[in-house]
N, C-alpha and C positions, 0 to 999 in steps of 0.2 A: 174779684177784684181785678180783673186782668185790662191792662190799659196797652197792650201790645201793638193791635191793630184793629182798625174796624173791618178788615177782612175776616177777621175771627168772630165776629159777633154773629148772633143767630139770624135766621131768616124771620123776616116779619111775618107775622100771621096771616094777614092780607095778600102776601105773595104766595104763601102755601094755599090759600082759598083758592086764588085764581090759577094755580097749577091743578088742584083737584077739578076747578071747573071746566079745564082743557081736555080732562081727560075721558075722551069720547073719540069715536072713530069720525076721522076728518081725512082731508087730503094730506099727502106728505110733503116733507120738505118745507117750503114756504108759501104753499099755496092755500093754506087753511084760512080759515075766516079771522083768526085772531092776528097772523101774520099781516093780512091783508088791511088790517087798522092801524099799523104802526106809521104809515105816512102820515095820515089824518090826524092822527095823534100828536105827533110832535109838530105839525104844522101848526095846530092849535096852541102848543106850549110856547112855541117861538114867534108865532105871529106871523108867518111867511110859509110859503110853500117849501117843503124839504122832502127829501126821501130818507128812509132809514132802513137799515138792516141788521138782525140781531146776530152775534157772535158770543163765544162762550168765555172769552177772557179780555180783560183789558189789553194784553200785550198783542192779541189778534187784531183788534179794534185799531190800536196804534200802528201796528205795522202795516196793516192793509191800507190806513190812511197815507203813511209815508210811501207807499207803492203807489198811490194814486197820484200824488204829488210829484214824483221824480223817477226818471227812467235810471237804470243799473250806471250810467255815465255820469250822472248828476248829483248834487248834494242838497242836504236840507240842515238848515241852520237851527241850532237849539241850544238850550243853555249846557253846559259842560256836567251839570248834576241832573241833567232832566232824566226821567225815569227811561226814556227810549235808550239813553246812553249809558246809564250805570244798572239797570235792573232787567234788561229783557234778552240778555245773552246773545245780542246780534240779531235779534229778529227783524228789526226793522230793514237792515242792509240784505237781510236773507229773502225776504218777502218783496224788496225792491230791488232785486236781481244786482246787488252790490252796492247800491246808492251808499253814498258818504255822508255821516253826521257831521257837521261843521260845527264845530263847539266854540261857545260865546261864554264871557264871565259874566256876572251880576250878582249884587247883594241879595240875599234871600231867593236865590234860584230865579230871579227874575231877570228878563233881559229888556234892555231898553232901545228905543229905535235907533238912537246915536251909536250904539253899539254894533247894532245890524248893519247902518249906513256904512261905518267903518269897515267891516269886515267885506260887506259887498264891494266897495270902492277899491279894496286891496286886490280883488280877483282881477288878475289880466283877462279881458276878453278873448282868448284864443285857446287853440286845441290842447295845450300843454296844461291846462289847469281846470280843475273841477268847477262846474258852473252850478250856482245855486238855482233850485226850482221850488224850493217851497221853505218855510218856516213853520216850525211847531214851538208852541208855549204850552205851560201847563198851569190850568188854573183851577183850585189853589194848587200853589207851588209844591214842591218837594219840601219847603221849609213852611208850610201852612198859610203863606201870603197871598194875597187876592189881587188879581188884576182888576183895576177898575174898568168900567166902560170906556173912559176916554183913553186909558193905556191900550187897551184893545184896539180902539178906533186908530190911535196913533200906529201901531205895527201894522195894522190893515191897511191904512193907506200906503205905508212904505212898501208892502208886499204887493199891492196893485200897481203902484207905480213902477216897479221894478219887474212886473210879469211874474210874480212868485204866487203859489197858493198857500195859504195860512191854515194851520192844523191847530186845534186846540185839545189837549189831552185833559180831558174833564174826568179822571178817574174819582176826583172829589169835586165834580162842577156844582153839585148840589149844594155842598158847602159853601163853595165861591157865591153861587146866585144867592142863598140865603144871607148872607153877610150883606149884598147888595140888593135887599129889599124885594127879592124874587124876581127881579127884571132879567128874564132870561133873554130877551130879545135884545137888550141894550148891551149885554157883556158879549154878545157874539156877532156884532155888527161886522160885517167885511170878513167873519170866518167862512173859509170854505168847507171844512171838515170838523166836526166835532165827536170825539171819542166820549159819550154819555155814560159815565159810571153808575152801575145799579148794586154790583155784589158788595161794595163798601158802604152801601147806603140801606141795606135790608135785603137784597136780592139773595139769589142762591147760586145761579149759575148762568146768568144772563147780562150782557152788557150790549148796548146800541152803538153802531157807527151812523151818525147822522150827517148828510150831505146837504148843506145850502147850496153848493154848486152841484145841482142834480146832474150835470154832464158826466159828472164823474162816478156816477153810480154803476152803469152798465158794465164797464170793463172791471170795476171792482167786484161786481155780482160773480163773476168767471173766476177771479182770485180767491175769492171766499171758499168756492166749491173745490178748487185746486189745492188749496191749503187745508182743506179738511174742518171747515168750520161752517159748512151748510149741514144742519144736522137733519136727519129724515124726520124726526118728531119735532120740528122747528116750533110748533104751536105751543110747547111748553116754555121757550125761551120767550116769545112774543106775549104770552100771557103773564110772565114775571114782570117783563117791561111795562105794559099796560097797566098792571096792578100800581106799579109805583107812579105812573102818570096819573092815574084817576084820583080827583079830588086833591090832587097835589100832594099826595103821599110823599114824594121824594123831597119836596121842600119842607113838609112838616117833620120829617126824618132828621133831615140835616139841621133844621133850626134847634131840636133837642140836643143833637150832637154839639152844636156850637155853644149853644148855652152852657152845657156842661163843661166844653174846654175853657169857656170865659170865667167859670168858678176856678178852675185849677189855677189859670193864668193869673187871676187876681191874688190867689194865695201866694203864687210864685213870687210875685214882686219883682225885686232887683236880680232875681236869678234869672230870668227869662233872658234867653238868647235871640228871640225873634218877638214881635209882636204876635198876639194871638187873635186871628183873624177868621180862621176856620175852626176846624177840630184836630188840630195838631199843637202840642206844646212841646217846646225845647228849652230844657231848665239846666243849669249848673249845678252839678252835683259832686261831692267827694265819694270816693269807693266807699268809705264807712257810711256816709249817709244814704247812699243807694242800697247797701246791704241792710241797713235797718229798716228802710221803706220794705223792701223786700221780706224781712222778716215778720213784719207786721201784714203781709199777705197781700203787698201790692205788687203786679208784675208789670214789666214795661221794658222797651229796649234801651239797651247802653247804646248812645250815638258815638261811637269811636272808643278808644282804649283810654283807661283811667291812667292819670300821672300823678306825681308830686303835687302839679298844679291843680288837680283835680280833673273831672270830665263833664259829661253831659248825658242826660237822658230824653228819651222821646215818648212822649203819652199820647194816645190817640183814644179820642172818645167816639162812641157810636149812638145809633138813634135809641137804643136800649137804655143809654145812662140817663137815668133823670136826676133831678138834683140830690135827693137822699142817697143814689148810689156813689155820687162823687164827692159828697161832704167829709165823709172820713178821710179819705185821700187829701182833700185841701186842707183840713186841719192837720194831719200829719205833716204837709210841705210846710204851712206858716210856722210850724212850731219848731222847725230845723234851725 
């Protein structure tokens, strides 16, 4: 009964099968027949030409994307609670040679076009201030909220008008797309780079960096090698990703996780801190209530310290959580 993180979920059986299927002699690095299929597979998912490369972590995908957007003297606009700011130990700046993350506020870890525009307007166009070169948004956000296609299009239009690149951190992109009826193309229109998460969605050790601006691929290929993320047996990464894309397993898994989260959200009612739009639930609890749930075998993260006023918890569902798995927790939360 663990609801810590979808990172902790098991590997989907079809992913294991795909890795076993790739367990044969083939060309090293990414010259194998599995890696050669990535571009076409992602182009089919998004309905337009794109390039894709496999890496081993979401941090690597995000940091390589930042390096593709900005040089060391430039900046990348993102939310002040974005994963690239809070949870990647400075990797984006490290990969991008010192590029600065330029932090913006926004409810539910979303940033709005007007907030971006105001920050850009405040930057003097001279050598004494860091000039923005890119924007990074997270979909679904760190609080489980989903950018709609229109919201992404609004930010994309602003980026294009300002000559900026747009990156989407899609560690939970599948959950966002599932929320939006699986329309992967619509929710990425105008995006230049996408970190396409697999590990949180049933993968083992593979993430994808998808380039809609294919001109950014060539230099990133060298950066991936230099950063130590070009695996000699890259076919095992590519096989995992292809298994996720085949027959829309990535969407099926995300829909299962989202449905489980919706059950918990309905049980939480007025305790919810944010609407449940993907597979994360944030709810108000007292320390005693949290302890009581844990004593009954339910595990989750405390979201900040508890005080006399109470506290909060984060629960995350995954592809393995069917309705029967979450019903006991939903009943326990409803009974608080």
